[in-house]
N, C-alpha and C positions, 0 to 999 in steps of 0.2 A: 438699207439694213446692214449691209456689209461694211459700209463706210463708218457706221456708228459703232459697231462691235470692235473693229480693229483698234481705234484709238483708246477705247476703254481697256482693252487687254494690255496695251502698251503702257498706259498710266498705272495699272495695277502692278505690272512687272517692275517698273521704275520705283514704285512706292515700296515694294518688297525689298528691292536692292538697297534702297535708302535706309529702311529700318534695320536691315542686317548690318549695314555699315555703321549706323549709329550704335547698335548693340556692341559691335566689335570695338569701336573707338572707346565706348564707355567702359568696357571690360578691360581693355589694355590700360587705360588710365587708372582703373581701380587696382590692377596688379602693380602698377608703378608706385602708387601712393599708399597702398594698404598691404604691402607684402608681408609685414610682420603679423598683422591680424589674420591674413590668409593662412600663414603657416600654423598659427595657433589653432585656427578653426579646422585646418586640415588634420592636425594631430588629434583634436577632440573628436572629429568625425571618424577617424580611424578607430579610436577607442570605443566609440559608440557602435561602430560596425562590428568590431570584434566581440563586444558585449552582447549584442543581439544575436550573433552567430552562436555564442556560448549558450544563450537562452534556448536557441533552436536545438542545440545538441542535448540540452536538458530534457526536451520533449521526448527524445529517443530513450533516455533513461527512465522516464515515467512509464513509457510503454513496456519496458522490461520488468517493471514491478508487478505487473498484472499477469499472472500465469494463464488466466482464461482468455485474455485478449479482448474482452468486451466490457471491462470495468471502467469506472470513471477516470482512473489514472491513464488508461489507454486512450479514452475519448479526448481528454484535454492534451495529452502528450501528442497524439496524432494531429490535433489542430495546431499545436505549436510548430510541429515539423513542417506544416504546410506554409509557413511564413516564407514569402518569396524574397529573393535577393534585391529585386527592384524596390520593394517596400523598405527593406533595411537601408539601402543606399539613400533613398529619398528621405527617410526618417532622420538619418544622420545629417544630411545636407540641410534639412529644414531646421533641425535643432541648433546647428552651429552657424546658421546664416546670419544671426544677429551679431555674432562675434566679428565676422569678416566685413560687415557693413557693405554688402554688394550693391551695385546700382539697382535702381528701382525696377527696371525692366527684367534684370536677371533675378531679382528677388521674387517678382511676380511669376516668372517661369518656374522657379523652384517650388513656390507655394502651389501653383497649378498642378505640377507633376506629383507633388506630395498628396494633394487632395485625391487625385485619381488613384494613386497607389493605396492610400488608406481606405478608400471606399471599397475597392475591389478586394483588398486583403480582408477587410471586415466581412465581406460577403463569403469569402472562402472559409474563414473561421466559423461563421454562423452555420454554413452548410455542413461542415465536419462535425460540429457539436450536435446539431439537430439529427443528422443521420446516425451519429454515434449513440445518441440517446435512444433512437428507435431500435438500432441493432442490439443495444444493451437489454431492451425489453424482449425482443424476439428471440434472442439467443440465451436468455436466462435458462436456468435449470429446468423450468417447467415448460419451455417452449422449444426444446431442441428438435430439429428435424421437421418442423411444421412447414406447411406450404407457404405461410406468410413470409418466411425468410426468402423464398424465391421471388417474392413481389418487391424486394428491395430495389431492384433495377428500376421499376416504374416509380417507386417512391423517391429514389435518388434523382431521377430526371425531373420530377415535379418540384422537389425542393430546390434543385439547382436553377430551374427556370424562375422560380419566385424570387430567390435572393438576388440573382444577377439582374433581373428586371428592375428590382428596387434600386440596386446599385447604379444601373444605367440612368435611371430617372434622376437620381441624386447628382450624378456627374454632369448630366446635361443641364440640370438646374443651376449648378455652380458656374457653368459656362455662360449663363445668361440666356439659354435657349428656352423658349416658351414650351413647357412640357405638358400643358393642359390638354392639348389635342392628343398627345401620345398616351397620357394616362387614360383619357376617355376611350381611345381606341383599344387599349389593353383591357379596359373594363368591359367594353361591348364584346370584344372577342372572347373574354373569359366567360361572360354570361351565355354567349352562344354555345360555346363548348360545353358548359355546365348543363344547359338545357338538353343538348343533344345526347349527352352521356350521363343523364341524371341518375338513372338506376345503377349504373356502373360505379359512379363516384359515391353514391349512397352506401353501397355494399362495401366499397373499399374503405371509406371512413368508418363504417361500422366495424370492419375487421381491425382497424387500428384502435378503435375504442375497446374492443375485446382484449387487445394486447395490454393497453394501459390500465383499464379498469379491472380486468381479470374477473369477470363474473363466473367464468369457468375456464378450464384448460383441457388439453388432450388427456383422455382417460377418465374424466369426471363423469359421474352418473347424474343426469339432469332430468327434470320434468318441466315441460313447457306446454301451454295450451292443454290439449287432451292427450299428449304424447309423452313418452319417456324413453330413455335409452342412454347409451354411453358415447361420449364424443370421440370420434375416430380421427378427425382432422379439421383444422380451421383454415379454410382457403381464402383467397383474395376476394371472392364473391360469395361463397357459400360455406356452410359448415355441414359436415357429414356425421350423422348420428346413427349408431347401430341400435335398433329397437330391441325391447326386451323379448320380443318374439322372433328375433333374428333378421328382420327386414332392415335394409339400408334406407335411411331417410336423409334427403338433401334439402336444406332450407336456406334461403338467402340470409345473409348476416343482418341486414337491416330489419327484415321481417322477424327474425329471431329475437333481436334486442327490443323490438316493440312489444314483446309479450313478457308476461311475468315468468321468470325463470327460477326454479327451485333447484339448487345445487345439493343433491343428496350426499355427495362425497364430503362436503364440508359440514354436514350436520353432525352433532355430537350424540344424538340419541333419536329414537322414534317413539312417539306417544301413541298409546292405545286407549280407546274409549269404549267401555261397555255400558249399555243401558239395560237395566234389569227392571222388569215390571212384575211386582209381586201382587198376588190376588188381594182384593180389597177387604177380605176377611182376616188379613194378617194382623195380629195384635200390635199395638204401638210399641210395647216393650220389646217385641222381637225386631221390629223395624229399627228401633233405637240402637240395637246391638249389631245390626246388619253391616254398617260401615266398618266396624272393628273386625268383624268376621272377614270381610273382603280384604282389609289391610293385612291381616295375618296370612291369608292365602297368597297375596302378591309377594310378601317378604319371604315366605317359605320357598318360593320358586326363584329367588334372587332377582326379582324385579324391583324397580324403584317406585315405591308408592307415592302418588301425588295427592289425591284427594278422593273422597267418596261420600255420598250423601243423597238426600232426597232432592229431586229436581222438578217434579211436577205431578199433576193428577192426570192419569190416562183415562180413557173411556171405560176400561174394565180393569184398571190396575193403578197401583201407586208406583211411580217410576223413580228408580235410583240410578245414579251414574257413578261409575268407577273409572278413574284415570290413573294410568301407570306408564312408566317409561321402560323401554328395553335398555340394557347396559351398553349397547353399541348401536351404530347407525346402519349396520348390515341388515338388509331386508329379511334374510333367512333367519337371523337371530330373533328379530321381532316376530316373525311368523311362528317360529317354534314356541316362543314364550307365550304368545297370545293363545296358541292351541293348548298348551299345558295349563295355563291359568283358567282358561274357559272351562275345560273339562273338570278341573279341580273345584270350581265354583258350583258346577252342576252337581257333582258328587256330594259336596258339603251341604248344599241346600236340600238334597234328597235325604241325607242322613238326619238333618235337623227338622225335617218335615215342613220346610218353607216352600210353598208352592208358587211357581211362576204363572202369571196370567196367560191365558190363551183365549181366543174367541169362543164365547159360550152364549147360550140362551137360557134364561130362567123363566119358568111358567109360574104365574101367580093366579090365585083365585080372586074373584071380585072382592071378597071380604078382606083378603090379604092386601089387595091393591088399594083398599080404602074407598071402594066405590059403593059399598052398601051404607055405611055410616061413617061420618068423619071421626077421626081419632083426635083426642085431645093432644095438643103438642106437649112434649116433655118440657119440664122446667129446666131452663138453661143453668149450667153450673155458675156459681157466683165467682169462681176464679179458675184460671187455666194453669195446668201443671207445666212447669218449665222443663223443656227438653234440652239435654246437653248438646254441645256442638259436636259435629262428626269429626273424625280424625282427618288430618291433612299433612302435607309436607312442610307447611309454614311459608310457602311461596306467596307473597303478598304483592306480586307484580301487577301493574295495571293493564298489562298486555292481554289482549283477547286470547284465551287459551281453550276455546271450544273445539278447535280443529284437531283431528286425530292423525294417525300415520298416513 
């Protein structure tokens, strides 16, 4: 085994020396025969090098245009300033290599180094832009001081690993290395890590979704499931909500996003719905004027009238529905307006002698109930009187508007 290994090492050593000598001889001959083209290429390369450095300096000026330090000028400016000198040199060399007509082996070396520089430089640019975009969202005016900003260290590590893993695979692929096994290994490892920390990553990505989608922010009053409260903080794994009765509620970000969330802070108004059941002895002429009466009461109390009218036959009543909006989204304003209009309706109905239905029992004799002799049915009217439409706000939206505040 020793006798076989020693000659192989000796052959490899001699082969390396021979290749270096061939490269040296080819390069020396190239300098002797193409000195003018080399000087021209060198001058062009210097100009390209200086131009790229000027572009890099322009990135600093872009950062200076953004007073907040988190705008898109800063994001792209910071990415430009991350341009490395090795990439600039190799870009200049690869650009002017055609002018100098270098030997094939030297041209291959230049192209190989440029490929490595370009791939890893692209990874650096991508990382800076992605992280800058995330910071732009987390440090926006609505997200100052939130706990998610402190999670940027973990996000930075995750993004860096992803972009440089892709860059490494691309470089190895250009070198002719079979990367199938490496990609499969990274995939299996990623799946294993994902399964082991499934809940953690689910809450983390849900937190990022909250940042970008913005269903709510710190300070918003929200309603979810059967709970309601004000958002106090949005963390990497959970969101803390202060309940309306003072309790602190902590819920995982993923679980929170899986539910229907009502953002009360973003609503423009609150709708109130009253159902009034008048007794069945109320004349039709009185019921015809009832929606107009309700409309006047709402407008007298600075509410926004939506609609009012007959909605159904109750067991012991004829049911009417009134819908109106409070002028603001504040719960207290809606509560006060509902109280005032409700009492005003009761007062007006009492004054006009319109009775609201309540559970009653009526005793009938056998004759009144028709048990002694059948009564002849009344002759039906030959025509029906047309009743006017009740008042409304004119909203003809197809959206379901049966829900209240």
